[in-house]
C-alpha positions in Angstrom: 0.0 0.0 0.0 1.4 3.4 -1.1 0.7 6.2 1.3 0.1 9.7 -0.1 -1.1 13.2 0.5 -2.4 15.8 -2.0 -1.6 19.5 -2.0 -3.5 22.0 -4.1 -4.8 25.5 -3.3 -8.1 24.7 -5.1 -10.5 22.5 -3.0 -12.4 21.1 -6.1 -9.1 19.8 -7.5 -8.4 18.0 -4.2 -11.9 16.5 -4.3 -11.1 15.0 -7.7 -7.9 13.5 -6.4 -9.6 12.2 -3.3 -12.3 10.6 -5.4 -9.8 8.9 -7.8 -7.6 7.7 -4.9 -10.7 6.1 -3.4 -11.0 3.9 -6.5 -7.5 2.5 -6.3 -7.0 -0.2 -3.8 -3.2 0.1 -3.6 -3.3 3.8 -2.7 -3.9 5.2 0.8 -4.5 9.0 0.6 -3.8 10.1 4.2 -4.8 13.8 3.9 -5.3 16.7 1.6 -4.0 20.3 2.0 -4.8 23.7 0.5 -1.9 25.3 2.5 1.6 24.1 1.6 3.0 25.1 5.0 0.5 22.8 6.8 1.5 20.0 4.5 5.1 20.5 5.3 4.4 20.3 9.0 2.5 17.1 8.5 5.3 15.5 6.4 7.9 16.3 9.0 5.9 14.1 11.5 4.3 11.7 9.1 6.4 10.9 6.0 4.5 9.4 3.0 5.6 7.6 -0.1 3.9 9.9 -2.7 2.8 13.5 -3.2 0.2 14.8 -5.6 1.4 18.3 -5.9 0.0 21.3 -7.7 2.6 23.4 -9.3 1.0 26.8 -9.4 0.0 28.0 -5.9 -0.1 31.5 -4.6 2.1 31.1 -1.5 4.8 28.8 -3.0 5.1 26.9 -6.2 4.9 23.1 -6.1 8.4 22.9 -7.5 9.8 25.1 -4.8 7.9 23.1 -2.2 9.3 19.8 -3.5 12.9 21.2 -3.4 12.4 22.0 0.3 11.7 18.4 1.2 14.6 16.6 2.8 12.9 13.2 2.7 13.0 10.9 -0.4 9.4 11.1 -1.6 7.9 10.3 -5.0 5.9 13.1 -6.6 3.2 13.4 -9.3 2.8 17.0 -10.3 -0.6 18.4 -11.2 -1.2 21.6 -13.1 -3.2 23.4 -15.7 0.0 24.7 -17.4 1.9 22.4 -19.6 5.0 24.7 -19.7 6.0 23.5 -16.2 6.4 19.9 -17.4 10.1 20.0 -18.2 11.1 21.5 -14.9 9.0 19.0 -13.1 10.7 16.1 -14.8 14.1 17.6 -14.0 13.2 17.1 -10.4 12.7 13.3 -11.1 8.9 13.5 -10.9 7.2 10.1 -11.5 4.6 11.8 -13.7 2.9 15.0 -14.7 -0.9 15.3 -14.9 -2.4 18.1 -16.9 -5.7 19.3 -15.5 -8.4 18.3 -16.1 -7.3 14.7 -16.1 -9.3 11.5 -16.3 -9.5 8.6 -14.0 -7.7 6.5 -16.6 -4.8 9.0 -16.9 -4.6 9.2 -13.1 -4.4 5.4 -12.8 -1.5 5.4 -15.3 0.4 7.8 -13.2 -0.3 5.8 -10.0 0.8 2.6 -11.8 4.2 4.3 -12.7 4.6 5.3 -9.0 3.7 1.7 -7.9 6.2 0.2 -10.3 8.9 2.5 -9.1 8.0 1.9 -5.4 8.2 -1.8 -5.8 11.4 -1.6 -7.8 13.1 0.5 -5.1 12.2 -2.1 -2.4 13.2 -5.2 -4.2 16.2 -7.4 -3.3 19.6 -6.7 -4.9 19.1 -9.7 -7.2 15.8 -8.4 -8.4 17.2 -4.9 -8.9 19.6 -6.2 -11.5 16.6 -7.2 -13.7 15.2 -3.8 -14.6 16.2 -0.2 -15.0 13.9 2.8 -14.6 14.9 5.6 -16.9 13.2 9.0 -17.4 12.9 9.8 -21.1 10.3 11.5 -23.3 8.6 12.8 -20.1 7.9 9.2 -19.0 9.4 6.8 -16.5 10.5 3.9 -18.7 11.1 0.3 -17.5 13.9 -1.4 -19.3 14.8 -5.1 -19.0 18.6 -5.1 -18.4 19.1 -8.3 -20.3 17.6 -6.6 -23.4 20.2 -3.8 -23.4 22.5 -4.1 -26.4 24.9 -1.3 -25.5 24.9 2.3 -24.1 26.3 5.2 -26.2 27.4 8.5 -24.7 26.5 11.7 -26.5 27.7 14.8 -24.6 25.2 15.3 -21.7 22.9 12.6 -23.1 23.0 8.9 -23.5 21.4 6.5 -26.0 20.4 3.1 -24.6 20.1 0.7 -27.5 17.6 -2.0 -26.6 16.7 -5.3 -28.3 13.6 -5.0 -30.5 12.8 -1.6 -29.1 13.2 2.1 -30.1 16.5 3.6 -28.9 16.0 5.4 -25.6 17.6 8.9 -25.3 17.8 10.5 -21.8 19.8 13.3 -20.2 22.4 11.4 -18.1 26.1 11.0 -17.9 28.0 7.8 -18.7 29.2 7.6 -15.1 25.7 7.7 -13.8 24.3 5.0 -16.1 27.4 2.8 -15.4 26.6 3.0 -11.6 23.0 1.9 -12.3 24.1 -1.2 -14.3 25.3 -4.4 -12.7 29.1 -4.1 -12.5 29.5 -7.9 -13.1 27.6 -7.8 -16.4 28.5 -4.5 -18.1 31.9 -3.0 -18.9 32.9 0.4 -20.2 35.1 -0.1 -23.3 35.3 3.5 -24.6 34.5 6.9 -23.2 31.3 6.7 -25.3 30.4 3.1 -25.0 29.3 0.6 -22.3 28.5 -3.0 -23.4 27.1 -6.1 -21.8 29.9 -8.7 -21.6 27.6 -11.5 -22.5 26.8 -10.0 -25.9 30.4 -9.6 -27.1 31.0 -12.0 -30.0 34.6 -11.2 -30.8 37.4 -8.6 -30.3 39.7 -7.7 -33.2 41.9 -4.7 -33.9 40.7 -2.7 -31.0 37.1 -3.2 -32.0 34.3 -5.3 -30.4 31.9 -7.1 -32.6 28.4 -7.9 -31.3 24.9 -8.1 -32.6 26.1 -7.1 -36.1 27.7 -3.9 -34.7 31.3 -2.8 -34.5 32.2 -0.8 -31.3 35.6 0.8 -30.7 37.8 0.0 -27.7 39.4 3.0 -26.1 43.1 2.8 -25.2 42.6 3.4 -21.5 39.9 0.7 -21.3 41.7 -2.0 -23.3 43.7 -3.5 -20.5 40.7 -3.9 -18.2 38.6 -5.4 -21.0 41.2 -8.1 -21.9 41.8 -8.8 -18.2 38.1 -9.4 -17.7 37.8 -11.4 -20.9 40.7 -13.7 -19.8 39.1 -14.3 -16.4 35.8 -15.5 -17.9 
């Protein structure tokens, strides 16, 4: 059961959220607030798993409110203004609901939160099975065994996935490498990370896999061959 609160300066908007939450068995809406300062006091005493947070409020914006929180809480932003979406996702929001939203769209957002909640509480072994990546204003679930390779592109990365459209997200190579299982993936170039199991051959400082040729950088060559010889 995911615990939640909702914050919005408009009572009718809170009534909608309260009604929708009542129709989802896995969601426990503890309380609603029209005053962000009251919500903050509540959260300090009673932390919850998820916030439904309006962005445009007179006393403080939802984005500013979320930045103030010291606890690790999922957030679904709600607003009538689509221009706030990008900033909301930069804060790692689970989803963004544009008012007025339907029950179906609300359920989709809660499903994303539920998936992320369950993923973050799985055992280490289970965590190695999937990645959750934010791309195209969505939280995307990627099966790790389906990753063909990761390609770096300045401040972005491209995740090439089996039988799926390439996923592009704003992230560094260092960050994605930390998310991937160290025993299964190896960085072979400043711009490439590959799964060891999919390497078919290595020749002339190039890796061949899945019909692709990937270069091996000089500073990564020794580590690659050391790992290869130990397999």
